[in-house]
Structure formats: C-alpha cells, structure tokens
N, C-alpha and C positions, 0 to 999 in steps of 0.2 A: 169412288175410292181409287187411290193409285194402285196399279198393278205392275209387277215386274215379273217377266218370264225369263228365266235363265235359258241360254241357248244349249244346243247339243254339245258344243265345245265346253261350255261352263260345266255341264253335267259330267262330261268325261274327266275334266280337271278335278271336280269334287269326288268322283269315284276313285280316281288315283290317289288323292290325299287321304280319303277315308280308308282305302286299302292299306296304304303305307302306315297309317296311325292306328289301325285296328278299330276303326269306328264303324259300328253296324248301323245301317239305314234304319231310321225311326226308333233307334234304341239309345238316344242320347238327348241331352238338353244343352243349349248353347248359353254360356255366361259371357257377356261383353262388359268388362269392368272399367273401361277408360274412354276418355275423349281427348280432344286436342289440349285441354288444360293439364291433363294428367302427366304428360311428358315434360311439361315445364315446371313442375312442382314436386315436392316430396309426397307422393301419392301413397296413402296408407293401403297395404294389401291385406291386413288382418280382417277387416270387415268382409272383404270379398272372399277370402279363404274360408271364413266361418260360413258364409252363404253357400259356397261350393260344397263344403262338408255336409251341411244340413240339407241341401238340395239332393245330393247323392243319397243320403240316409232316408229322406222322405219318399223319393220316387224310385230308388233302386236302380238308377241309371247313371252312366258316366256323364260327367260335365265337361264339355268341350269349351275351353276358355279361349276366346278369340281376341284379336287386336291387330293393330298394324305393326310393321317391322320396328317402328320407333317405340312401340309399347311392349316389346318382347320381354324386357326385364320385369315389367309389371306382371305380365301374364305368367312368366316362369316363376316369379316370386309367389304368386297365388297358388300355382300348381304345387310348388315345393311345400307350401304351408297347408295344403288341403289333404294331406295324409293319403295320397294315391287315389283320391276321389275324382281327379280331373286330368284332362289331356291338354297340353299347351298347343295352340294353333295360332301363333302370331306371325304375321307377315307372310303366311303360306298360301293365301288365296288372292285371286282377283275379286273384284266386286261381284262378278257373275258367278264364280265358284262359291263364294260366300253365300250368295242367294240360293244356290242349289242346295248347299248344306243346310241352310236355314229352313228351306222348304221341307227337308226330310227330318228335321229335328222335331222332337215332341213338343218343345217350346223354346222360345228365346226369352232370356231374362237379361236386361242390361240397362246401363246408364243412357240417358238421352244423347243420342249421337246419330250419325248417318246410318250406321249398321242397324239400329232399331227400326228405322223407316224401311230399310231394304227387307228385313225380316217380315214386317207387317205386310209389305207390298207383295211378298210371295205367298202369303197366307199362313204364315207360322203363328201359332198362338204367342202373342207378344206382350211381355210385361215391361213397360217403360219405367225406369227408376229415375225420379226427378229429385236428387238429394239436396239441392241448393234452394235457399229461399228466393234467390234471384232467378230461378228457372220459371218458365211460363208454360205449364202443361196444357193449359186452355188453348194455347196457340200451337204448341209443338208436340202434342200427344201423338202416339202412333195411331194410324187410321186403319180400320179393318173390322171385321165382325168378331174377331177373337183377340181383343186387345184390352189391356188394363194399365192404369197408372198408379204408381205408389209414390206418394210425396214424402218428403223427409219428416221424421218425427223428432230428429235431434235439432235443437235450436241453433241457428247461426249466431255468431258474435255480432253485437251491434255494429252496423256499418260494413260488415263483410259482404263481398260478392265472390263468385267462384274464381274470379281472376285475382282477387286480393286476399284470400283466406290464409290465415297463418298456419292452420293445422288440419284442415279438412276432417274435423271430428264427425261430421255427418257421414262421411265415407267409412271412417274407422268404426263407427257405431251403427252400421246399417240395421234397419228394422227387419231382421231376418224372418221372423214369424209372419209379419204382414206381407212380405214379398212371397213367401211360400204359399200363404193363403190365396193371394192373387193368382199365382201360377196354378194351384190346385183348382181353383174355380174355372179357369180357362180349359183345363184338361177334362173337366166333367162332360 
C-alpha cells in the first residue's frame, strides 16, 4: 500500500493554517469537491453544498473544503451555500501540509483526484466519489485499510464523458445518503 509521511515542516505549515482558520485537530472532516475538469466547466456546487450540510449535521463536525487556488471560487461557493457548516481552504496548502491535515481529519470525502490518494496514503479514512460513468474505480480507487468507493447513482447522458458533459447532473445530484453511509462505516 502506498504511504506518505508528512515532514516536520509540513506539520508546522498545517498547524499554522489550522490555528489561523480555527480548525481543531481530529475535530473536522475534509471535503474535496473538484478535479482538473471542474475549473474548465460550469461545475455545480449545489450537490457539494448539500453534502457539506448533511455531513456537518450527521457527524457534528466542521467540514473543511479543500481545493487548489484555481478551484477557489468552487470551494468558496460551496462554503457560502453550506450555511456555515464548512471552512474554505483552497490554495492554502502545499501537498505536504494537505497530507498533514488529512492525517488529522476524522475522514476525507472527495471526488477522484490526487488529493484522494494523498489522504488514503496518510491513513485517513477515505471515501472516493466516482461520479462519472467514464470513471474507473477498479483502477483508480483509493488504496488503504480504511477506504470506500461510491459510484454515481445518477445516469450520464448517452455518449457523455467527464470531459464533454453538458450539465454535470451527477455532481448536482450527488447521492448524499450513500456517501454519508460509506463515511459512517469507515468511522466505526
């Protein structure tokens, strides 16, 4: 299994960010809602905001929404629509500091992307969301002892791929209950 161990400098950066944002160690969940396709398209934030609100309600923990600097508007849109249930953290960390934050999180929940693999590699309970019919979770699932995969339940339009989808309805209509159930199972 792949392992990633954040350095002392990564931990120091994560501690500083957590202190500045009021994030308590082991008292939050990470939600990572986007990938490289998201910044090139009209990415729906409603499904992710609903997931952030439901995650906060179910687990009673703040939801730290992460992303790259290019994904800042997506992350901030989700946080604005999540009724105070989340903290925006886009473009604020190095990969190492993200790994340190993921290691301390109660769980990581997010779309299939590099951040998902970093979270699994540091040992965070990791739920990988594979919303597109053209995704390959058999090949790209997070590896680790506490990982789960949630496939899309919303059907793609005939012929759509994630690169050519017209509306990303699978993202707008995330299966929140299945994602929460997978998270809950990992936290037991």
